[in-house]
NUMI-49664 format. One line per field, with one value per atom (N, C-alpha, C, O, CB): x, y, z; residue in three letters. Coordinates in steps of 0.001 Angstrom, whole numbers, plus 500000, padded with zeros to 6 digits. Glycine has a CB too. Layout:
# NUMI-49664
x: c(X	...)
y: c(Y	...)
z: c(Z	...)
aa: c(ALA	...)
END
This chain:
# NUMI-49664
x: c(500854	500000	500903	501693	499027	500766	501614	501444	502383	501309	500268	499996	500940	501466	498539	501153	502069	503495	504188	502019	503903	505265	505501	506586	505528	504481	504639	504862	505358	503416	504499	504695	505865	506028	503437	506680	507881	507658	508521	508518	506512	506217	506382	506027	504798	506929	507009	505588	504714	507888	505388	504088	504048	504479	503814	503520	503388	501938	501035	503833	501731	500385	499473	498336	500426	499961	499150	498766	497621	499910	499697	499392	498363	497439	500662	498535	497590	496194	495216	498047	496098	494789	494169	492967	494924	494962	494486	494005	492907	495593	494810	494437	493229	492342	495618	493179	492028	490758	489701	492270	490863	489719	489228	488027	490098	490141	489759	489199	488259	490954	489766	489273	487883	487148	490248	487523	486242	485132	484065	486404	485355	484333	484167	485122	484676	482938	482706	482639	482520	481415	482717	482777	484155	485061	482510	484297	485569	485946	485806	485486	486426	486619	487836	488791	486734	487770	488921	489847	489477	488464	491026	491967	491368	491555	493301	490647	490019	488931	488796	489430	488151	487110	487719	487182	486193	488812	489506	490009	489838	490681	490628	491137	490000	490139	491826	488880	487720	487195	486850	486598	487130	486651	487551	487073	486528	488859	489802	489674	489708	491249	489527	489383	488100	488091	489401	487012	485747	485896	485212	484638	486799	487059	488069	488459	487559	488496	489415	490877	491737	489154	491176	492565	493012	492445	492729	494011	494553	495605	496691	495155	495262	496165	496016	494917	495873	497112	497086	496821	497123	498396	496259	495938	497214	497186	495157	498319	499584	500041	500535	500683	499882	500234	499348	499823	500102	498065	497138	497571	497658	495679	497842	498275	499558	499641	498496	500544	501820	501621	502187	502811	500821	500609	499716	499914	499999	498746	497940	498823	498676	496820	499733	500650	501482	501688	501567	501954	502758	501911	502369	503385	500672	499785	499408	499304	498523	499206	498916	500131	499992	498531	501314	502541	502797	503349	503732	502394	502597	501513	501594	502644	500495	499427	498397	497682	500011	498314	497333	496056	495023	497949	496139	495006	494991	496040	495100	493787	493617	493193	492314	492573	493826	493453	492566	492893	494724	491444	490532	490206	490420	489232	489693	489337	487831	487173	489977	487282	485862	485605	486534	485359	484363	484055	484271	484299	482618	484425	484710	486204	486627	484189	487006	488440	489240	490470	488699	488572	489273	489638	488876	488409	490802	491206	490370	490104	492725	489968	489227	490028	490817	487749	489827	490662	489815	488766	491608	490298	489589	490605	491599	488826	490356	491250	490799	491474	491336	489663	489208	489923	489542	487645	490948	491761	491263	491885	493194	490163	489602	489015	488659	488518	488909	488318	486856	486046	488423	486528	485148	484964	485930	484766	483718	483380	482747	482403	482433	482599	482163	481124	481068	483348	480308	479406	479946	480297	477899	480014	480570	479488	478892	481829	479232	478251	478881	479948	477750	478212	478728	478535	479068	478055	477792	477565	478514	479253	476126	478489	479280	480601	481448	478469	480798	482037	482046	483026	483154	480966	480885	481124	480707	479516	481799	482066	481496	481732	483606	480752	480158	480497	480616	478614	480650	480864	479574	478482	481344	479705	478564	478893	480043	478210	477870	478021	477407	476186	477353	478264	477787	477464	478047	478840	476548	476244	477518	478295	475077	477742	478950	479105	480226	478932	477997	478068	478665	479349	476685	478415	478983	480498	481233	478376	480953	482398	483051	484100	482667	482442	483011	483030	483997	482202	481961	481904	482992	483606	480520	483236	484293	485655	486476	484272	485893	487166	487356	488454	487241	486282	486369	486599	487399	485081	485906	486029	487432	487983	485009	488011	489356	490396	491419	489692	490141	491093	491165	492214	490699	490060	490049	490241	490149	488793	490502	490629	492006	493022	490397	492049	493333	494164	495388	493096	493530	494272	494994	495921	493324	494561	495156	496049	496553	494071	496250	496957	498398	498947	496940	499022	500404	500463	501546	501213	499314	499256	499252	498797	498004	499759	499602	498609	498982	500994	497353	496323	496433	496575	494910	496368	496448	495094	494902	497410	494149	492791	491879	492322	492728	490624	489618	488591	488364	488950	487983	486962	485964	486306	487596	484735	483682	483387	483326	482405	483209	482847	481617	481665	484021	480504	479281	479099	479437	478044	478570	478415	476943	476164	479220	476584	475215	475100	476066	474226	473924	473686	473350	472500	472545	474025	473749	472377	471834	474856	471808	470474	470360	469335	470089	471413	471374	471328	470585	472590	472110	472120	470840	470369	473351	470275	469006	467885	466965	468635	467962	466898	466910	465927	467047	468000	468096	467734	467761	469489)
y: c(498831	500000	501236	501450	499996	502030	503204	504226	504950	503855	504284	505230	505004	505961	505108	503750	503429	503848	504501	501913	503457	503751	505268	505738	503121	506036	507488	508143	509267	508098	507449	507968	507308	507444	507774	506591	505998	504699	504273	506960	504060	502800	501626	501697	502817	500547	499319	498805	498917	498233	498250	497696	496247	495341	497807	496043	494682	494239	495064	494604	492941	492389	492913	493304	490848	492921	493373	494840	495205	493167	495684	497109	497338	498136	497887	496632	496781	496353	497049	495949	495214	494728	495681	495941	493331	496190	497109	498418	498882	497383	499012	500274	500088	500941	500849	499000	498705	498575	499076	497408	497903	497748	499110	499376	496866	499971	501290	502187	502947	501963	502100	502914	502462	503228	502843	501221	500668	500831	500237	499239	501623	501785	503250	504026	500962	503612	504952	504920	505960	505546	503710	503577	504058	504228	502086	504267	504685	503632	503853	506133	502483	501332	501447	502166	500086	500720	500569	499504	498822	500171	499369	498343	496947	496089	498427	496731	495422	495161	494041	495334	496195	496039	495818	495053	497267	496468	496267	494833	494168	497267	494358	492983	491998	491072	492680	492198	491307	491369	490339	491680	492571	492721	492038	491416	494177	492149	491479	489961	489244	491922	489483	488041	487519	486431	487718	488287	487898	487810	487027	488893	488622	488608	487534	487437	489970	486724	485622	485982	485201	485102	487149	487577	487229	487727	489114	486391	486039	487065	487117	484601	487873	488925	489071	488951	490272	489326	489512	490959	491867	489055	491168	492520	493360	494566	492483	492742	493481	493994	495116	492582	493196	493613	494771	495711	492432	494705	495783	497072	498124	495408	496994	498189	498784	499995	497844	497945	498428	499127	500192	497268	498527	499105	500341	501273	498071	500372	501582	502746	503856	501354	502502	503558	504078	505285	503046	503187	503610	504399	505396	502382	503950	504651	506033	506987	503825	506144	507444	508351	509501	507281	507854	508647	509119	510198	507837	508304	508646	509572	510022	507386	509864	510763	510122	510820	511930	508805	508097	507751	507456	506832	507790	507444	508435	508840	505957	508819	509723	508915	508057	510833	509198	508582	509568	510749	508199	509074	509902	509150	507942	510248	509877	509265	509235	510272	510013	508044	507924	508326	508383	506488	508603	509006	507864	508078	509503	506651	505495	505359	504417	504217	506305	506298	505452	505460	505818	504728	503887	504698	505560	502675	504416	505058	504489	503289	504856	505370	505001	505522	506457	505586	504921	505243	505567	504966	504091	506534	507026	507218	507924	508357	506590	506740	507863	508154	505436	508497	509637	510873	511436	509805	511279	512402	513747	514779	512193	513744	515007	515758	515137	514769	517076	517828	517420	517543	519360	516937	516589	516569	516627	515222	516486	516618	515330	514440	517808	515244	513987	514182	515220	513262	513156	513027	511879	510826	512772	512082	511082	510667	511516	511634	509365	508869	508860	508283	507444	509503	509590	508300	508165	510726	507359	506099	505001	504418	505660	504726	503605	504027	503174	502848	505327	505807	505821	506251	504981	505357	505331	506723	507715	504794	506800	508059	507948	506962	508389	508956	508968	510290	511324	508760	510250	511461	512269	511705	511124	513587	514480	515491	515898	515198	515882	516886	518188	518337	516415	519118	520430	521289	521113	521130	522201	523154	523943	524252	524114	524270	525024	526333	526756	525326	526968	528219	528015	528899	528832	526862	526558	526442	526976	525245	525760	525600	526962	527243	524675	527809	529149	529971	530683	529894	529873	530612	530135	530946	530454	528832	528289	528804	529198	526746	528803	529301	530783	531202	529085	531580	533013	533204	534048	533755	532428	532564	532218	532913	531671	531173	530799	531772	532011	529362	532336	533297	534564	535206	533648	534935	536164	535983	536957	536865	534784	534518	534955	534464	533016	535882	536404	535328	535447	537558	534278	533200	532317	531582	532347	532400	531569	532353	531793	530890	533636	534469	534036	534330	535880	533352	532897	531444	530901	533059	530825	529432	529360	530284	528730	528260	527935	526775	525621	527566	527087	526053	525240	525797	526675	523925	523046	522480	522064	521914	522459	522040	522400	522559	520516	522523	522713	521603	521098	524130	521235	520189	520432	520933	518780	520070	520162	518753	517805	520845	518635	517361	517607	518356	516761	516972	517091	515809	514727	517369	515922	514771	514551	515498	514970	513299	512934	511427	510747	513477	510908	509463	508985	509563	509101	507922	507339	506668	506441	506319	506347	505746	504448	504200	505478	503620	502354	502592	501917	501492	503537	503823	504538	504343	504682	505353	506009	504990	505188	507038	503906	502893	502076	501408	501953	502128	501315	502108	501580	500751)
z: c(500000	500000	500000	500920	501230	498958	498772	499893	500224	497438	500468	501550	502726	503294	502013	503089	504188	503828	504608	504517	502639	502197	502148	502492	500809	501719	501622	502988	503063	500956	504060	505418	506127	507340	506236	505358	505919	506667	507435	506820	506456	507132	506181	505004	507708	506722	505930	505690	506549	506650	504519	504172	504634	503921	502640	505843	506366	506204	506067	507866	506221	506078	507186	506921	506101	508415	509551	509390	509657	510874	508961	508791	507694	507848	508473	506593	505478	505918	505645	504250	506596	507056	508069	508022	507672	508964	509992	509373	509681	511017	508511	507885	506972	506945	507095	506233	505371	506206	505821	504562	507349	508256	508731	508711	509467	509157	509657	508553	508785	510308	507380	506263	505822	505198	505078	506145	505732	506750	506593	505426	507793	508811	509182	509158	510047	509525	510051	511571	512219	509472	512138	513596	514046	513229	514057	515304	515875	516907	518110	516513	516429	517317	518217	517923	516505	519319	520216	519615	518659	521684	520169	519691	519837	518975	520466	520934	521147	520114	519621	522560	519784	518772	517391	516589	518754	517117	515844	515760	514738	515686	516833	516863	516615	515817	518216	517299	517126	515699	515121	518114	515124	513748	512744	511796	513397	512948	512051	512178	511178	512358	513394	513608	512979	512403	515104	513083	512448	510939	510281	512805	510395	508954	508567	507404	508498	509544	509257	509363	508956	507906	509901	510050	511464	512437	509763	511578	512891	513275	512697	512888	514259	514699	516202	516744	513968	516858	518306	518664	517889	518927	519833	520266	520421	520178	521589	520818	520945	519578	519474	521576	518547	517187	516746	516109	516200	517083	516737	517435	516800	517131	518740	519480	518888	518680	520964	518620	518082	516746	516502	517924	515892	514571	514631	513852	513640	515531	515700	516125	515613	516736	517051	517486	516324	516198	518595	515485	514322	513323	512765	513622	513099	512174	512704	511932	511923	514006	514622	514474	514059	516126	514805	514702	513274	513062	515197	512290	510881	510348	509205	510044	511162	510736	509829	509110	510046	509853	509029	509793	509192	508477	511104	511963	513118	513619	512484	513536	514672	515890	515802	514355	517031	518310	519057	519175	519165	519556	520337	521613	521717	519534	522568	523831	523968	523888	525007	524175	524453	525894	526700	524183	526219	527589	528574	529786	527680	528050	528902	529190	529861	528247	528679	528922	527941	527985	530294	527063	526087	524857	524419	525688	524308	523059	521925	521864	522783	521040	519830	518644	518785	519837	517479	516333	515110	514879	516027	514333	513161	512043	512216	513471	510892	509750	508821	507834	508980	509125	508338	508865	509891	508408	508161	508613	508082	508336	508195	507359	506896	508091	509093	505800	507998	509113	509304	508385	508861	510491	510800	512309	513070	510182	512723	514131	514642	513865	514351	515973	516590	517683	518344	517160	517851	518995	519834	519302	518548	521146	522057	523048	523711	522803	523150	524115	525503	525710	523725	526439	527808	528589	529690	528542	528048	528738	528254	529047	528550	526960	526437	525796	525531	525428	525542	524947	523433	522825	525420	522810	521348	520795	521394	520878	519644	518965	517552	516853	518942	517146	515810	515124	515780	515882	513808	513032	512995	512939	511600	513027	512863	511771	511604	514204	511041	509982	510462	510516	508647	510805	511239	510020	508950	512136	510192	509133	508805	509709	509556	507540	507174	507952	508236	505692	508293	509055	510440	510956	509183	511044	512362	512244	513076	512945	511234	511008	510791	511370	509789	509966	509719	511005	511274	508627	511799	513067	514021	514715	513724	514061	514916	514465	515293	514896	513171	512649	512979	513344	511131	512849	513183	514678	515082	512746	515493	516949	517420	518273	517658	516887	517334	516788	517430	516893	515608	515034	515876	515936	513589	516530	517301	518789	519536	517071	519242	520676	521162	520669	520982	522134	522626	523311	523363	523592	523840	524490	523463	523804	525343	522222	521172	520221	519247	520387	520487	519527	519281	518219	519992	520225	520015	519554	519337	521301	519406	518969	517442	516768	519547	516911	515504	515467	515678	514808	515199	515189	513906	512818	515322	514040	512874	512483	511340	513145	513423	513099	514259	515396	512795	513954	514989	514837	513738	514895	515930	515893	517007	518078	516024	516731	517719	518208	517425	517136	519505	520110	520955	521931	520962	520577	521359	522153	521674	520447	523358	524246	524562	524663	525547	524712	525050	525159	525505	524006	524866	524891	523489	522812	525880	523056	521746	521772	522853	521347	520625	520585	521390	522026	519158	521363	522111	523615	524328	521762	524097	525544	525965	527085	525922	525096	525429	525583	526375	524353	524831	524848	526146	526469	523641	526873	528102	529318	530429	528269)
aa: c(UNK	UNK	UNK	UNK	UNK	UNK	UNK	UNK	UNK	UNK	UNK	UNK	UNK	UNK	UNK	UNK	UNK	UNK	UNK	UNK	UNK	UNK	UNK	UNK	UNK	UNK	UNK	UNK	UNK	UNK	UNK	UNK	UNK	UNK	UNK	UNK	UNK	UNK	UNK	UNK	UNK	UNK	UNK	UNK	UNK	UNK	UNK	UNK	UNK	UNK	UNK	UNK	UNK	UNK	UNK	UNK	UNK	UNK	UNK	UNK	UNK	UNK	UNK	UNK	UNK	UNK	UNK	UNK	UNK	UNK	UNK	UNK	UNK	UNK	UNK	UNK	UNK	UNK	UNK	UNK	UNK	UNK	UNK	UNK	UNK	UNK	UNK	UNK	UNK	UNK	UNK	UNK	UNK	UNK	UNK	UNK	UNK	UNK	UNK	UNK	UNK	UNK	UNK	UNK	UNK	UNK	UNK	UNK	UNK	UNK	UNK	UNK	UNK	UNK	UNK	UNK	UNK	UNK	UNK	UNK	UNK	UNK	UNK	UNK	UNK	UNK	UNK	UNK	UNK	UNK	UNK	UNK	UNK	UNK	UNK	UNK	UNK	UNK	UNK	UNK	UNK	UNK	UNK	UNK	UNK	UNK	UNK	UNK	UNK	UNK	UNK	UNK	UNK	UNK	UNK	UNK	UNK	UNK	UNK	UNK	UNK	UNK	UNK	UNK	UNK	UNK	UNK	UNK	UNK	UNK	UNK	UNK	UNK	UNK	UNK	UNK	UNK	UNK	UNK	UNK	UNK	UNK	UNK	UNK	UNK	UNK	UNK	UNK	UNK	UNK	UNK	UNK	UNK	UNK	UNK	UNK	UNK	UNK	UNK	UNK	UNK	UNK	UNK	UNK	UNK	UNK	UNK	UNK	UNK	UNK	UNK	UNK	UNK	UNK	UNK	UNK	UNK	UNK	UNK	UNK	UNK	UNK	UNK	UNK	UNK	UNK	UNK	UNK	UNK	UNK	UNK	UNK	UNK	UNK	UNK	UNK	UNK	UNK	UNK	UNK	UNK	UNK	UNK	UNK	UNK	UNK	UNK	UNK	UNK	UNK	UNK	UNK	UNK	UNK	UNK	UNK	UNK	UNK	UNK	UNK	UNK	UNK	UNK	UNK	UNK	UNK	UNK	UNK	UNK	UNK	UNK	UNK	UNK	UNK	UNK	UNK	UNK	UNK	UNK	UNK	UNK	UNK	UNK	UNK	UNK	UNK	UNK	UNK	UNK	UNK	UNK	UNK	UNK	UNK	UNK	UNK	UNK	UNK	UNK	UNK	UNK	UNK	UNK	UNK	UNK	UNK	UNK	UNK	UNK	UNK	UNK	UNK	UNK	UNK	UNK	UNK	UNK	UNK	UNK	UNK	UNK	UNK	UNK	UNK	UNK	UNK	UNK	UNK	UNK	UNK	UNK	UNK	UNK	UNK	UNK	UNK	UNK	UNK	UNK	UNK	UNK	UNK	UNK	UNK	UNK	UNK	UNK	UNK	UNK	UNK	UNK	UNK	UNK	UNK	UNK	UNK	UNK	UNK	UNK	UNK	UNK	UNK	UNK	UNK	UNK	UNK	UNK	UNK	UNK	UNK	UNK	UNK	UNK	UNK	UNK	UNK	UNK	UNK	UNK	UNK	UNK	UNK	UNK	UNK	UNK	UNK	UNK	UNK	UNK	UNK	UNK	UNK	UNK	UNK	UNK	UNK	UNK	UNK	UNK	UNK	UNK	UNK	UNK	UNK	UNK	UNK	UNK	UNK	UNK	UNK	UNK	UNK	UNK	UNK	UNK	UNK	UNK	UNK	UNK	UNK	UNK	UNK	UNK	UNK	UNK	UNK	UNK	UNK	UNK	UNK	UNK	UNK	UNK	UNK	UNK	UNK	UNK	UNK	UNK	UNK	UNK	UNK	UNK	UNK	UNK	UNK	UNK	UNK	UNK	UNK	UNK	UNK	UNK	UNK	UNK	UNK	UNK	UNK	UNK	UNK	UNK	UNK	UNK	UNK	UNK	UNK	UNK	UNK	UNK	UNK	UNK	UNK	UNK	UNK	UNK	UNK	UNK	UNK	UNK	UNK	UNK	UNK	UNK	UNK	UNK	UNK	UNK	UNK	UNK	UNK	UNK	UNK	UNK	UNK	UNK	UNK	UNK	UNK	UNK	UNK	UNK	UNK	UNK	UNK	UNK	UNK	UNK	UNK	UNK	UNK	UNK	UNK	UNK	UNK	UNK	UNK	UNK	UNK	UNK	UNK	UNK	UNK	UNK	UNK	UNK	UNK	UNK	UNK	UNK	UNK	UNK	UNK	UNK	UNK	UNK	UNK	UNK	UNK	UNK	UNK	UNK	UNK	UNK	UNK	UNK	UNK	UNK	UNK	UNK	UNK	UNK	UNK	UNK	UNK	UNK	UNK	UNK	UNK	UNK	UNK	UNK	UNK	UNK	UNK	UNK	UNK	UNK	UNK	UNK	UNK	UNK	UNK	UNK	UNK	UNK	UNK	UNK	UNK	UNK	UNK	UNK	UNK	UNK	UNK	UNK	UNK	UNK	UNK	UNK	UNK	UNK	UNK	UNK	UNK	UNK	UNK	UNK	UNK	UNK	UNK	UNK	UNK	UNK	UNK	UNK	UNK	UNK	UNK	UNK	UNK	UNK	UNK	UNK	UNK	UNK	UNK	UNK	UNK	UNK	UNK	UNK	UNK	UNK	UNK	UNK	UNK	UNK	UNK	UNK	UNK	UNK	UNK	UNK	UNK	UNK	UNK	UNK	UNK	UNK	UNK	UNK	UNK	UNK	UNK	UNK	UNK	UNK	UNK	UNK	UNK	UNK	UNK	UNK	UNK	UNK	UNK	UNK	UNK	UNK	UNK	UNK	UNK	UNK	UNK	UNK	UNK	UNK	UNK	UNK	UNK	UNK	UNK	UNK	UNK	UNK	UNK	UNK	UNK	UNK	UNK	UNK	UNK	UNK	UNK	UNK	UNK	UNK	UNK	UNK	UNK)
END
């Protein structure tokens, strides 16, 4: 996979399978969920291998690490600017599409914030918290 090579990573079978799995989902799975998903797909991989490769993919800027409200790390291979909803009960993270005006307002607000005037911002993101549909049903 040229994407791995372009970021200075060796193209190993485990990395290709892991990155392909993440690119094929809009969920934001934990390392354990990724391991289970790969195993369900017939890929024999250990959780330690998943963790090691996730760390390398995060360091290379190919995957984003986020924290669910349950304290577990979650992973997202969609590196485009986007926002998230976080379930305060189960930790699930879902993508949300904000109105373009909200994004522009956020960019204007951070550009004029005196506390950020010496910062070089590389991205902004909105994170809304609540209960996912499954947790609301219980």
